[in-house]
Kinemage of the C-alpha trace (Angstrom):
@kinemage 1
@onewidth
@group {chain A} dominant
@subgroup {mainchain}
@vectorlist {calphas} color= white
{ca met a 1} P 0.006 0.008 -0.002
{ca asn a 2} L 1.427 3.403 -1.007
{ca met a 3} L 1.287 6.379 1.307
{ca ser a 4} L -1.152 8.019 -1.159
{ca asp a 5} L -3.443 5.000 -0.657
{ca ile a 6} L -3.509 5.850 3.036
{ca ile a 7} L -3.188 9.620 3.466
{ca thr a 8} L -4.171 12.614 1.341
{ca ile a 9} L -3.178 16.213 1.963
{ca gln a 10} L -5.006 18.797 -0.139
{ca pro a 11} L -5.746 22.413 0.755
{ca asp a 12} L -9.391 22.065 -0.299
{ca ile a 13} L -10.033 19.033 1.939
{ca gln a 14} L -10.208 19.821 5.665
{ca phe a 15} L -7.948 22.863 5.090
{ca gly a 16} L -4.937 20.676 4.253
{ca thr a 17} L -5.220 18.443 7.309
{ca pro a 18} L -3.948 14.930 6.496
{ca val a 19} L -7.020 12.725 5.919
{ca phe a 20} L -7.506 9.103 5.045
{ca thr a 21} L -7.551 8.861 1.254
{ca gly a 22} L -11.039 8.850 -0.220
{ca thr a 23} L -12.523 10.363 2.959
{ca arg a 24} L -12.690 13.600 4.891
{ca val a 25} L -11.658 11.814 8.121
{ca pro a 26} L -8.504 13.345 9.656
{ca val a 27} L -5.787 10.801 10.400
{ca val a 28} L -5.291 12.395 13.830
{ca ser a 29} L -8.799 11.169 14.723
{ca leu a 30} L -7.496 7.600 14.674
{ca phe a 31} L -4.694 8.426 17.107
{ca leu a 32} L -6.996 10.370 19.400
{ca his a 33} L -9.309 7.349 19.513
{ca leu a 34} L -6.426 4.989 20.237
{ca glu a 35} L -5.164 7.253 23.043
{ca lys a 36} L -8.616 7.008 24.645
{ca gly a 37} L -8.458 3.212 24.474
{ca ile a 38} L -10.859 2.925 21.537
{ca ser a 39} L -9.919 0.019 19.270
{ca val a 40} L -9.398 0.151 15.515
{ca asp a 41} L -12.513 -1.981 15.161
{ca glu a 42} L -14.571 0.624 16.991
{ca phe a 43} L -12.933 3.439 15.012
{ca val a 44} L -13.984 1.921 11.669
{ca leu a 45} L -17.507 1.499 13.028
{ca asp a 46} L -17.531 5.215 13.841
{ca phe a 47} L -15.929 6.103 10.485
{ca pro a 48} L -17.038 3.426 7.998
{ca ser a 49} L -15.383 5.211 5.063
{ca val a 50} L -11.992 4.312 6.571
{ca thr a 51} L -10.779 0.720 6.219
{ca lys a 52} L -8.935 -1.307 8.821
{ca glu a 53} L -6.097 -1.651 6.327
{ca gln a 54} L -5.770 2.142 6.117
{ca cys a 55} L -5.745 2.360 9.915
{ca phe a 56} L -3.033 -0.234 10.377
{ca ala a 57} L -0.968 1.259 7.558
{ca ala a 58} L -1.219 4.730 9.158
{ca ile a 59} L -0.149 3.282 12.500
{ca glu a 60} L 2.788 1.594 10.812
{ca leu a 61} L 3.782 4.871 9.092
{ca ala a 62} L 3.710 6.669 12.439
């Protein structure tokens, strides 16, 4: 999976905040959820446009 398959940064999407590709969901949302003890499974239930694969790839990139 390429970084562009995981994260998109464009000024016209969420003011340039890194988002999961194909969504408007900021990547930081995943890490905020994880810090609160919320699992990846729960995160993708809250944000169904984000895949588990994207989540795990973002974690790996971090």
